[in-house]
C-alpha positions as CSV (number, residue, x, y, z in Angstrom):
1,M,-3.1,-35.1,-10.0
2,K,-1.4,-35.9,-7.1
3,F,1.0,-34.0,-4.4
4,R,1.9,-33.7,-1.2
5,V,3.1,-30.5,0.4
6,E,4.0,-29.0,3.7
7,R,0.7,-27.8,5.5
8,D,2.4,-24.2,6.4
9,V,3.6,-24.1,2.8
10,L,0.1,-24.7,0.9
11,T,-1.3,-22.2,3.9
12,E,0.7,-19.4,3.2
13,A,0.4,-19.8,-0.7
14,V,-3.5,-20.4,-0.9
15,T,-3.9,-17.3,1.5
16,W,-1.7,-15.0,-0.7
17,T,-3.3,-16.0,-4.1
18,A,-6.8,-16.0,-2.6
19,R,-6.7,-12.7,-1.0
20,S,-7.9,-10.7,-4.0
21,L,-10.8,-13.1,-4.9
22,P,-13.9,-10.9,-5.7
23,S,-16.7,-11.7,-3.0
24,R,-19.1,-11.5,-5.9
25,P,-17.7,-12.6,-8.9
26,P,-19.5,-11.9,-12.2
27,V,-18.8,-15.8,-13.3
28,P,-18.2,-18.5,-10.8
29,V,-14.9,-19.4,-11.7
30,L,-13.6,-16.1,-10.8
31,A,-14.0,-17.6,-7.0
32,G,-11.4,-20.3,-8.0
33,V,-8.1,-20.7,-7.4
34,L,-6.1,-22.7,-10.2
35,L,-4.0,-25.8,-8.9
36,E,-1.3,-26.8,-11.6
37,A,1.0,-29.4,-10.4
38,Q,4.2,-30.0,-12.5
39,D,6.4,-33.0,-12.9
40,D,9.3,-30.5,-12.4
41,G,8.0,-30.9,-8.4
42,T,6.3,-27.1,-8.4
43,L,2.9,-26.5,-7.4
44,T,1.5,-22.8,-9.3
45,L,-1.6,-21.3,-7.5
46,S,-3.4,-18.8,-9.5
47,S,-6.3,-16.3,-9.0
48,F,-7.4,-13.7,-11.6
49,D,-10.7,-11.6,-11.5
50,F,-9.8,-9.5,-14.7
51,E,-8.4,-6.9,-13.5
52,I,-5.8,-8.5,-10.7
53,S,-3.9,-11.5,-11.1
54,A,-1.8,-13.5,-8.7
55,R,0.3,-16.5,-8.8
56,S,2.5,-18.1,-6.2
57,Q,5.0,-21.0,-6.7
58,V,6.1,-23.4,-4.4
59,L,7.8,-26.8,-4.1
60,A,5.8,-29.9,-3.7
61,D,6.6,-33.7,-3.9
62,V,4.2,-34.4,-7.2
63,E,3.4,-37.8,-8.0
64,S,1.3,-37.0,-10.9
65,A,0.9,-34.1,-12.9
66,G,-2.2,-32.4,-13.3
67,V,-4.6,-29.0,-12.8
68,A,-7.4,-28.4,-10.9
69,L,-10.3,-25.5,-10.1
70,V,-11.4,-25.3,-6.9
71,S,-13.1,-22.3,-4.6
72,G,-10.2,-20.3,-3.4
73,R,-11.7,-19.0,0.2
74,L,-12.9,-22.5,1.0
75,L,-9.4,-24.1,0.4
76,A,-7.8,-21.2,2.1
77,D,-10.0,-21.7,5.2
78,I,-9.5,-25.4,5.2
79,A,-5.5,-25.1,4.7
80,K,-5.9,-23.1,7.6
81,A,-7.5,-25.3,9.9
82,L,-5.6,-28.6,9.0
83,P,-3.0,-30.0,11.7
84,A,1.2,-29.4,11.4
85,R,1.1,-32.5,9.2
86,P,2.0,-33.0,5.4
87,V,-0.8,-32.2,3.2
88,D,-1.9,-34.7,0.5
89,V,-3.8,-33.6,-2.5
90,V,-5.7,-35.8,-5.0
91,L,-7.8,-35.0,-8.0
92,D,-10.4,-37.8,-8.0
93,G,-12.9,-37.3,-11.0
94,P,-14.8,-34.1,-10.4
95,K,-13.3,-33.5,-7.1
96,V,-10.1,-32.8,-5.0
97,V,-9.5,-35.0,-2.0
98,I,-7.5,-33.5,0.7
99,T,-6.1,-35.6,3.3
100,C,-3.9,-34.5,6.5
101,G,-3.4,-36.6,9.2
102,S,-6.9,-38.0,10.0
103,A,-8.4,-35.0,8.5
104,R,-10.0,-35.4,5.2
105,F,-11.9,-32.7,2.9
106,T,-13.5,-33.4,-0.3
107,L,-14.0,-30.2,-3.0
108,L,-16.0,-29.9,-6.1
109,T,-14.1,-28.7,-8.9
110,M,-15.0,-26.1,-11.5
111,P,-14.6,-26.5,-15.1
112,V,-10.9,-25.5,-15.9
113,D,-11.8,-24.8,-19.5
114,D,-13.9,-21.9,-18.6
115,Y,-10.9,-20.3,-16.5
116,P,-9.5,-16.9,-18.0
117,T,-6.1,-16.8,-19.1
118,L,-3.7,-15.0,-16.7
119,P,-2.2,-12.0,-18.2
120,Q,1.4,-12.2,-19.1
121,M,4.3,-10.5,-17.3
122,P,5.4,-7.3,-18.8
123,E,9.1,-7.0,-19.4
124,V,10.8,-6.1,-16.2
125,T,11.4,-2.5,-16.0
126,G,13.5,-2.5,-13.1
127,S,14.0,-3.5,-9.3
128,V,13.7,-1.8,-5.9
129,D,14.3,-3.0,-2.6
130,A,11.5,-4.8,-0.9
131,A,11.9,-3.0,2.6
132,V,12.6,0.7,0.9
133,L,9.1,0.0,-1.3
134,A,7.2,-1.2,1.7
135,E,7.9,1.9,3.4
136,A,7.6,4.2,0.5
137,V,4.1,3.1,-0.2
138,G,3.2,3.1,3.5
139,Q,3.9,6.8,3.3
140,V,2.0,7.7,0.3
141,T,-0.9,5.6,0.2
142,I,-2.2,7.3,3.5
143,A,-3.1,10.3,1.3
144,A,-4.8,8.3,-1.5
145,S,-8.6,8.8,-1.4
146,R,-11.3,5.9,-0.5
147,D,-13.8,7.4,-2.4
148,E,-14.6,5.1,-5.3
149,T,-16.8,7.6,-7.2
150,L,-13.4,9.5,-7.8
151,P,-11.3,6.6,-9.2
152,L,-8.3,8.5,-10.4
153,L,-7.4,9.8,-6.7
154,T,-7.6,6.1,-5.3
155,G,-4.5,5.5,-7.4
156,V,-1.3,6.1,-6.7
157,R,0.9,8.0,-9.5
158,V,4.4,6.1,-10.4
159,E,6.8,8.6,-12.0
160,I,9.8,6.7,-13.2
161,E,12.8,8.5,-14.2
162,G,16.3,6.6,-14.9
163,E,17.4,5.7,-11.1
164,K,14.6,7.3,-9.3
165,V,11.0,6.7,-8.8
166,T,8.6,9.0,-7.4
167,L,5.0,8.0,-5.9
168,L,2.5,10.5,-5.4
169,A,-1.3,10.2,-4.0
170,T,-3.9,13.0,-2.8
171,D,-7.6,13.0,-1.7
172,R,-7.9,16.8,-2.2
173,Y,-7.2,17.7,1.3
174,R,-3.5,16.3,1.6
175,L,-0.8,15.4,-0.7
176,A,2.0,12.9,-0.2
177,M,5.5,12.3,-2.2
178,R,8.2,10.2,-1.8
179,E,11.2,9.3,-3.8
180,L,12.8,6.8,-3.9
181,P,16.0,4.7,-5.6
182,W,16.0,1.9,-7.9
183,H,17.7,-0.1,-10.1
184,P,16.5,0.3,-14.0
185,A,16.5,-2.3,-16.5
186,S,17.5,0.6,-18.7
187,P,19.3,3.9,-17.5
188,A,17.4,6.2,-19.6
189,V,14.0,4.6,-18.6
190,E,10.9,7.0,-18.4
191,A,7.5,6.3,-17.7
192,V,4.2,7.1,-15.5
193,A,1.4,4.7,-14.4
194,L,-1.7,5.2,-12.3
195,V,-1.7,2.1,-9.8
196,R,-4.5,1.3,-7.6
197,A,-3.3,2.0,-4.0
198,R,-4.8,-0.7,-2.6
199,T,-2.5,-3.0,-5.0
200,L,0.4,-1.4,-4.1
201,N,-0.4,-1.8,-0.5
202,D,-1.0,-5.5,-0.9
203,V,2.2,-6.0,-3.1
204,A,4.1,-4.1,-0.5
205,K,2.8,-5.7,2.8
206,S,3.3,-9.2,0.9
207,M,6.6,-9.3,-0.5
208,T,8.5,-7.9,2.3
209,S,10.3,-11.1,2.8
210,A,12.2,-10.9,-0.6
211,G,15.1,-8.9,-0.7
212,G,14.4,-7.3,-4.1
213,V,10.9,-6.8,-6.2
214,D,10.8,-6.9,-9.8
215,V,8.6,-4.0,-11.3
216,A,7.0,-4.7,-14.7
217,L,5.2,-1.9,-16.8
218,A,3.3,-1.9,-19.8
219,S,1.9,1.6,-19.5
220,G,0.8,1.7,-23.6
221,G,-2.0,-0.1,-25.4
222,P,-5.4,-1.2,-24.3
223,A,-3.9,-3.9,-21.7
224,A,-1.9,-1.5,-19.6
225,L,-0.7,-3.1,-16.7
226,I,2.0,-3.0,-14.1
227,G,3.4,-6.4,-12.7
228,F,5.4,-7.4,-9.5
229,E,7.4,-10.3,-8.6
230,A,9.5,-11.6,-5.9
231,G,9.8,-14.6,-3.9
232,G,8.0,-17.1,-6.3
233,R,5.0,-14.8,-6.0
234,R,4.0,-12.8,-8.8
235,T,0.9,-10.0,-9.2
236,T,-0.4,-8.1,-12.2
237,S,-3.1,-5.1,-12.2
238,L,-4.7,-3.3,-14.8
239,L,-3.5,0.6,-14.4
240,V,-6.4,3.3,-13.5
241,E,-7.5,5.2,-16.9
242,G,-7.3,8.9,-16.9
243,D,-5.2,11.9,-16.5
244,Y,-4.1,12.6,-13.1
245,P,-4.2,16.3,-11.7
246,P,-0.8,18.4,-11.9
247,V,-0.5,18.0,-8.3
248,R,3.3,18.4,-8.2
249,R,2.7,22.3,-8.4
250,L,0.6,22.6,-5.3
251,F,4.2,22.3,-2.9
252,P,5.1,25.9,-2.5
253,E,8.6,26.9,-4.4
254,A,9.6,28.7,-1.5
255,T,8.6,28.7,2.4
256,T,9.0,31.4,4.9
257,T,8.0,30.1,8.1
258,H,9.6,27.0,9.7
259,A,8.7,25.2,13.2
260,V,10.6,22.3,14.1
261,V,9.2,19.7,17.1
262,E,10.1,16.4,18.3
263,T,8.0,14.0,16.2
264,Q,6.9,11.7,18.9
265,A,6.4,14.4,21.3
266,L,4.0,16.1,18.6
267,I,2.3,12.9,17.7
268,E,1.4,12.1,21.4
269,A,0.4,15.6,22.2
270,A,-1.9,15.5,19.2
271,R,-3.7,12.6,20.4
272,R,-4.5,13.8,23.6
273,V,-5.7,17.2,22.7
274,S,-7.8,15.8,19.5
275,L,-9.9,13.5,22.3
276,V,-12.1,16.7,22.8
277,A,-12.3,17.6,19.3
278,E,-15.7,16.9,17.9
279,R,-16.3,15.2,14.6
280,N,-15.1,17.2,11.5
281,T,-13.5,20.3,14.0
282,P,-9.9,21.0,13.7
283,I,-7.2,21.1,16.0
284,R,-5.3,24.5,16.2
285,L,-1.6,24.7,16.5
286,T,0.3,28.3,17.5
287,F,4.2,28.5,17.0
288,S,5.9,31.1,18.5
289,E,9.7,31.2,19.4
290,G,10.5,28.2,21.7
291,Q,7.2,26.8,21.6
292,A,4.1,25.2,19.7
293,V,0.7,25.3,21.6
294,L,-1.9,22.8,20.5
295,E,-5.9,23.3,21.3
296,A,-9.3,21.8,20.8
297,G,-12.7,22.8,21.4
298,Q,-14.2,25.9,22.6
299,G,-16.9,27.8,24.2
300,E,-19.1,25.4,26.2
301,D,-17.6,22.3,24.7
302,A,-14.8,20.1,26.4
303,Q,-11.6,21.9,25.5
304,A,-7.7,20.9,25.5
305,S,-4.3,22.3,25.3
306,E,-0.7,21.3,25.5
307,A,2.7,23.4,24.8
308,L,5.5,21.8,23.2
309,E,9.4,22.8,22.9
310,A,9.9,23.8,19.4
311,S,12.4,26.2,17.5
312,L,10.9,28.6,15.1
313,T,12.6,30.2,11.9
314,G,10.4,33.4,10.8
315,E,7.1,35.0,12.1
316,G,4.9,33.1,14.3
317,L,1.6,32.1,13.5
318,S,-1.9,30.1,14.0
319,T,-3.3,27.7,12.0
320,A,-5.6,24.2,12.2
321,F,-5.7,20.9,10.6
322,N,-8.1,18.0,10.8
323,P,-6.4,15.8,13.7
324,H,-6.8,12.3,11.6
325,Y,-4.4,13.8,8.7
326,L,-2.1,15.5,10.5
327,L,-1.6,12.4,12.6
328,D,-1.4,10.5,9.4
329,G,1.2,12.6,8.2
330,L,3.4,12.8,11.3
331,G,3.2,9.2,11.2
332,A,4.3,8.4,8.2
333,L,7.6,10.0,9.2
334,T,10.7,8.0,10.1
335,T,12.6,10.9,11.9
336,P,13.3,12.0,15.2
337,F,12.3,15.7,14.1
338,V,9.4,17.0,12.2
339,R,9.7,20.4,10.3
340,L,6.6,22.2,9.7
341,S,6.9,24.7,6.9
342,F,4.4,27.6,6.0
343,T,4.0,30.4,3.5
344,H,0.8,31.9,5.1
345,P,-1.6,30.3,7.8
346,T,-4.2,29.9,5.7
347,K,-2.0,28.3,2.7
348,P,-1.0,24.3,2.7
349,A,1.7,23.4,5.2
350,V,4.4,21.1,4.1
351,L,5.8,18.3,6.6
352,T,9.2,16.8,6.3
353,G,11.5,14.7,8.6
354,Q,14.9,16.1,10.2
355,A,17.4,13.9,11.6
356,E,18.4,16.8,14.5
357,Q,16.8,19.9,15.7
358,E,19.2,22.0,13.6
359,S,20.1,20.0,10.7
360,G,18.4,20.3,7.3
361,D,15.3,18.4,6.5
362,D,14.9,15.4,4.1
363,D,12.4,16.1,1.7
364,T,12.4,12.7,0.1
365,F,9.0,12.4,1.7
366,R,6.9,15.6,1.7
367,Y,3.3,15.4,3.3
368,L,1.5,19.0,2.1
369,L,-1.7,19.3,4.4
370,M,-4.4,21.9,3.8
371,P,-5.3,23.8,6.8
372,I,-8.8,24.3,8.2
373,R,-10.2,27.6,8.5
374,F,-11.5,28.3,12.3
375,A,-13.0,31.3,14.5
376,G,-10.1,32.7,16.7
């Protein structure tokens, strides 16, 4: 194996491919990145840990085809440190020699025969605009649990129905739901999958340069997995097993009180007021005609309050939220105004976006937030 590749091309490809390598692999070869130089002038880099696979394909000047398996993280570190010159890579017996300008590195190879075969990409189910996917995933994954003892809740439920995809995530304290359009391979397609939130986040962030992302889903059988492909990059991930709780029913059928506030103003006020909120204590919101008042702290502790202009439909009320969860939901909105909808002060509130203070809300993204009881 012998090839030459541009330094930035190699660095980007190996960094992306090695990003999900396990820090403590069960077998040494799983810490490796497989390099495959082909006569057609392509270089393929692959990684796999039996759960997530990644494959990146780039152009290279291939003098002789071949395959080598080397430490992925070490190769990524070396590539980042190389000078801005073309990189020559040669397989020399049990070693790979990397030369770039006057810099020279020698890496020991691992046995290629011991490396597992990457899973096949399922048949493409549909495609989605990369920017739309990135926005939707960012809005929903904030609500996914980070508690690995509850693996179901670390996932995002993906519901595919014709030309619409719905993403749902919850950690029991809040629930995020986003609907987005896509282009199905079949107009009658229907499927449901539970995908790890960290996998979706990684895909959304790393495939944003592509115009569209192909999504391939195989949700039946023992090898249930999802695949994403765009711009020469492909990744697959096993699906999370289990039945996701029926969270859709948590959204109220109707709400009686609506408060509309400028989104950025509410974010800034919540950040200021929450400075005096002790750990695990809420900030209180009181809505009345024409204004919203935010408060935190009480008794002998530090206290803060701030009033904002707001429009109110229905009766005034007081409620309280975890400040971090509230800010997560507000930060996920992409509209100038936020509508907070209530059925009762002790029942969950629903946050939706609104283009103007007097317009209707956009419910393609909904963020349901549980209130916190407070003495008052």
